[in-house]
C-alpha positions as CSV (number, residue, x, y, z in Angstrom):
1,M,60.8,55.4,129.3
2,A,60.0,59.2,130.1
3,I,58.8,61.1,127.2
4,P,61.1,63.9,126.4
5,F,58.7,67.0,126.6
6,T,60.4,69.9,124.9
7,L,60.1,73.7,125.7
8,D,61.9,76.3,123.6
9,S,64.5,77.7,126.0
10,R,63.3,81.4,125.2
11,A,60.0,80.4,126.6
12,A,61.4,78.6,129.5
13,S,63.2,81.5,130.9
14,G,60.9,84.1,129.3
15,F,58.1,82.8,131.5
16,K,59.8,81.8,134.5
17,N,58.2,84.5,136.6
18,A,54.8,82.6,136.0
19,S,53.0,84.6,138.6
20,N,54.0,88.0,137.0
21,Y,52.9,86.6,133.7
22,D,49.4,85.7,135.3
23,T,49.0,89.0,136.9
24,H,49.7,91.1,134.0
25,R,48.5,89.2,131.0
26,P,45.0,90.1,130.0
27,T,41.9,87.7,130.0
28,Y,40.1,87.1,126.6
29,P,36.9,89.4,125.8
30,P,33.8,87.3,126.5
31,E,32.5,88.0,122.7
32,A,35.6,86.5,121.3
33,V,35.5,83.5,123.5
34,E,31.8,82.9,122.6
35,K,32.5,83.4,118.9
36,L,35.7,81.0,119.2
37,L,33.5,78.3,120.8
38,K,30.8,78.6,118.1
39,H,33.4,78.2,115.5
40,L,34.7,75.0,117.1
41,G,31.3,73.4,117.4
42,V,31.3,73.1,121.1
43,E,29.1,76.0,122.2
44,N,26.1,74.5,123.9
45,Q,27.6,71.0,123.7
46,R,27.2,69.6,127.1
47,N,30.4,67.7,128.4
48,A,32.5,68.2,125.4
49,Q,36.1,67.2,125.6
50,V,38.0,70.3,125.2
51,I,42.0,70.0,125.0
52,D,43.5,73.2,126.0
53,L,47.2,73.0,124.7
54,A,49.8,75.1,126.2
55,S,47.3,76.3,128.8
56,G,50.1,78.2,130.7
57,T,48.6,79.7,133.9
58,G,45.0,79.0,132.7
59,K,44.1,82.3,131.2
60,F,41.8,80.7,129.0
61,T,41.2,77.6,131.0
62,E,39.5,79.4,133.7
63,L,37.0,80.8,131.2
64,L,36.1,77.3,130.2
65,A,35.8,75.8,133.7
66,P,32.7,77.6,134.7
67,R,30.7,77.6,131.5
68,P,27.2,75.8,131.6
69,E,28.3,73.3,129.0
70,E,30.4,71.6,132.0
71,F,33.3,70.8,129.5
72,E,35.7,68.1,130.3
73,I,38.7,69.9,130.1
74,L,42.4,68.6,129.6
75,A,44.9,71.3,130.3
76,I,48.4,70.5,128.8
77,E,51.3,72.6,129.6
78,P,55.2,71.8,129.5
79,H,56.4,74.7,131.9
80,E,56.5,73.6,135.5
81,G,56.0,77.0,136.9
82,M,53.1,78.0,134.7
83,R,51.5,74.7,135.5
84,E,51.7,75.2,139.3
85,E,50.1,78.5,138.9
86,L,47.3,76.9,137.1
87,V,46.8,74.2,139.7
88,K,46.6,76.7,142.2
89,K,43.6,78.2,140.9
90,N,41.7,74.8,141.9
91,L,39.3,75.2,138.8
92,G,37.2,71.9,139.9
93,S,37.1,68.3,139.2
94,R,36.5,68.6,135.3
95,V,39.7,70.2,134.7
96,K,42.7,67.9,134.7
97,V,46.1,69.7,134.6
98,L,48.8,67.7,132.7
99,H,52.4,67.7,131.9
100,G,52.9,67.6,128.2
101,D,53.9,69.5,125.0
102,A,52.5,69.7,121.6
103,A,54.4,67.0,120.3
104,H,53.7,64.6,123.1
105,M,50.1,64.9,124.6
106,P,49.2,62.3,127.3
107,V,45.9,61.8,125.4
108,E,44.4,59.0,123.8
109,E,43.7,59.0,120.0
110,G,40.4,60.7,118.9
111,R,39.6,62.1,122.4
112,G,39.0,65.6,121.8
113,D,35.9,67.5,120.6
114,A,37.9,70.5,120.1
115,L,41.5,71.7,120.9
116,V,42.6,75.3,121.6
117,A,45.9,76.8,121.8
118,A,45.7,80.2,123.4
119,Q,48.5,82.9,123.0
120,A,50.7,79.8,122.2
121,F,50.8,78.2,118.7
122,H,53.4,80.3,117.2
123,W,55.8,78.5,119.7
124,F,55.2,75.1,118.4
125,A,53.8,75.7,114.7
126,T,55.6,72.5,113.2
127,E,54.7,69.5,111.4
128,E,55.3,67.1,114.3
129,S,52.9,69.2,116.6
130,L,50.2,69.3,113.9
131,K,50.2,65.6,113.4
132,E,49.9,65.2,117.2
133,I,46.9,67.5,117.4
134,H,45.5,65.6,114.4
135,R,45.8,62.4,116.5
136,V,44.2,63.4,119.5
137,L,41.2,64.9,118.0
138,R,38.1,63.2,116.7
139,R,37.5,63.3,112.8
140,G,35.6,66.4,112.0
141,A,36.6,68.3,115.4
142,K,38.2,71.5,115.2
143,F,41.6,73.1,116.2
144,G,41.1,76.9,117.5
145,M,43.7,79.3,118.2
146,I,43.5,82.8,120.0
147,W,45.7,85.6,120.7
148,N,45.4,88.8,122.5
149,L,47.6,91.4,120.6
150,E,48.4,94.8,122.1
151,A,49.0,97.4,119.6
152,Y,52.8,97.2,120.3
153,N,52.9,93.4,119.9
154,A,51.1,93.2,116.6
155,P,52.4,92.4,113.1
156,K,54.6,95.3,111.7
157,E,52.3,95.7,108.8
158,W,49.4,96.5,111.1
159,S,49.0,100.2,111.6
160,S,49.2,101.4,115.1
161,V,46.4,103.6,116.4
162,T,48.6,106.1,118.0
163,S,52.3,107.2,117.5
164,W,53.1,106.2,121.3
165,E,52.1,102.6,120.6
166,Q,54.0,102.6,117.4
167,K,57.0,103.4,119.4
168,L,56.7,100.7,121.8
169,K,56.2,98.4,118.8
170,D,59.5,99.8,117.5
171,I,61.3,98.8,120.7
172,V,60.0,95.4,120.4
173,L,60.8,95.1,116.9
174,S,64.5,96.1,117.8
175,L,64.8,93.1,120.3
176,E,64.0,90.3,117.9
177,D,65.8,87.2,119.0
178,G,65.1,85.0,116.0
179,H,62.1,83.2,117.1
180,P,58.9,83.5,115.1
181,R,56.2,85.2,117.3
182,F,52.6,85.6,116.1
183,R,53.4,88.9,114.5
184,H,55.7,87.3,111.9
185,M,52.8,85.2,110.9
186,K,55.0,82.2,109.8
187,W,53.0,80.0,112.1
188,K,50.4,79.9,109.1
189,E,53.0,78.2,107.0
190,V,52.8,74.8,108.8
191,F,49.1,74.4,107.3
192,E,50.2,75.2,104.0
193,K,53.2,72.6,104.2
194,Q,51.0,69.8,105.6
195,Q,48.7,70.0,102.7
196,D,51.1,69.8,100.0
197,T,49.3,68.5,97.0
198,T,52.1,68.3,94.5
199,P,51.3,65.4,92.1
200,L,53.5,62.3,92.3
201,Q,53.5,60.5,89.0
202,T,54.1,56.7,89.0
203,L,53.8,54.3,86.0
204,K,50.1,53.6,86.6
205,Y,48.8,56.1,89.3
206,T,49.2,59.9,90.3
207,F,49.3,60.2,94.1
208,T,49.9,63.4,96.2
209,H,52.2,64.1,99.0
210,N,50.8,64.5,102.4
211,P,47.1,64.1,102.1
212,P,45.4,67.2,103.9
213,T,44.8,66.7,107.6
214,F,43.4,70.2,108.4
215,S,41.1,72.4,106.4
216,L,42.1,75.4,104.5
217,P,41.5,78.4,104.2
218,L,41.8,78.9,107.9
219,G,38.8,80.7,109.4
220,E,39.8,84.0,110.8
221,E,38.1,86.7,112.9
222,T,39.3,89.8,115.0
223,F,37.8,91.8,118.0
224,Q,39.3,95.2,118.5
225,W,39.4,96.7,122.1
226,T,40.5,99.2,124.5
227,V,41.5,99.2,128.0
228,W,42.6,101.8,130.6
229,M,46.0,101.2,132.4
230,S,48.3,103.0,134.6
231,E,51.6,103.5,133.4
232,E,53.2,100.8,135.8
233,A,50.5,98.5,134.6
234,I,51.4,98.9,130.9
235,W,55.1,98.2,132.0
236,G,54.0,95.2,133.9
237,R,52.3,93.8,130.7
238,Y,55.2,94.8,128.6
239,T,57.5,92.8,130.6
240,T,55.4,89.7,130.0
241,L,56.7,89.5,126.6
242,S,59.7,86.9,126.7
243,Q,62.0,89.2,124.6
244,I,61.7,91.9,127.4
245,A,61.7,89.2,130.3
246,N,64.9,87.6,128.9
247,L,66.8,90.7,129.0
248,D,69.4,91.0,131.8
249,E,68.7,93.6,134.7
250,N,70.7,96.7,133.0
251,E,69.1,96.0,129.7
252,R,65.6,95.9,130.9
253,E,66.2,99.0,132.9
254,E,67.2,100.9,129.7
255,V,63.9,99.5,128.0
256,R,62.0,100.7,131.0
257,K,63.4,104.3,130.6
258,K,62.4,104.3,127.1
259,V,58.9,103.1,127.8
260,F,58.2,105.5,130.3
261,T,59.6,108.3,128.4
262,V,57.3,107.4,125.6
263,L,54.3,107.1,127.9
264,N,55.2,110.5,129.5
265,E,55.7,112.2,126.1
266,G,53.7,110.6,123.7
267,D,50.3,111.4,122.2
268,T,48.4,109.2,125.0
269,E,44.9,109.5,125.8
270,R,43.9,109.6,129.7
271,N,40.9,109.3,131.7
272,D,40.2,111.2,134.9
273,K,42.4,108.8,137.0
274,G,45.4,109.4,134.6
275,E,45.1,106.0,133.3
276,I,46.1,105.5,129.6
277,A,44.2,104.0,126.8
278,L,45.8,100.8,125.5
279,H,44.5,99.5,122.1
280,G,44.6,95.9,120.8
281,V,43.0,93.1,118.9
282,T,42.0,89.7,119.8
283,Y,42.6,87.4,116.9
284,L,40.7,84.2,116.3
285,C,41.6,81.3,114.0
286,W,40.1,77.6,113.3
287,T,40.4,74.7,111.3
288,S,38.8,71.3,111.0
289,R,40.4,68.1,111.3
290,I,39.9,66.1,108.3
């Protein structure tokens, strides 16, 4: 019987233009990648088995593939279009691209020395997924998460460097579709729930519900960055947000007009080429499998 892989409908439609996503989404800062691999315990570990869950078009996979450790990489992705983009990159024999999702990984138990979810965990932060991640990791291995967050896509509570970036954030916030993104920080709740230690008293013994499977507190680290981009490039990156991509043509055109008005009338900093300074943060998070 075929495994019923699942993919949130908003992700399925929002990322249907996988080529556009791959073109406009940024890579990850080298120092952030180095730090994450160090926190995961696989930096300098030759031939470590690394699972790249929800690998998408391979924005993180392509940074792992050429590393001197010669990782054995299992890139797992449910979205056919994104998976095809990753396959086209031909990253070598040590990268296996597999069809699967966070709750159904075609990986044997205890295979992974580390598992990474790049720009993705908020889509599947469920107890079912966490249980599956626990299954495929060896005891003591670590689960890492990494997100690139432009100022306009950061949590509401995070202050923006400029007023124009705050205005772009306000547009994003006005288009909420009910699905938790990173910025809502609800993805953290699954770790707290799976480690419920409420006492359960019986006649003779005291037990706890759900013995802990991943360590708390979560490790966290951030890296700030600035990139210089043209107005069209900023709009291109903005459209890779699923909330924007899922708008119909007329709605997206209205958002485009608002974005360009902000870019042209806001407090943008420009270089000699007329490119705008876009600010953001790369956020790392990690935990150990118990």
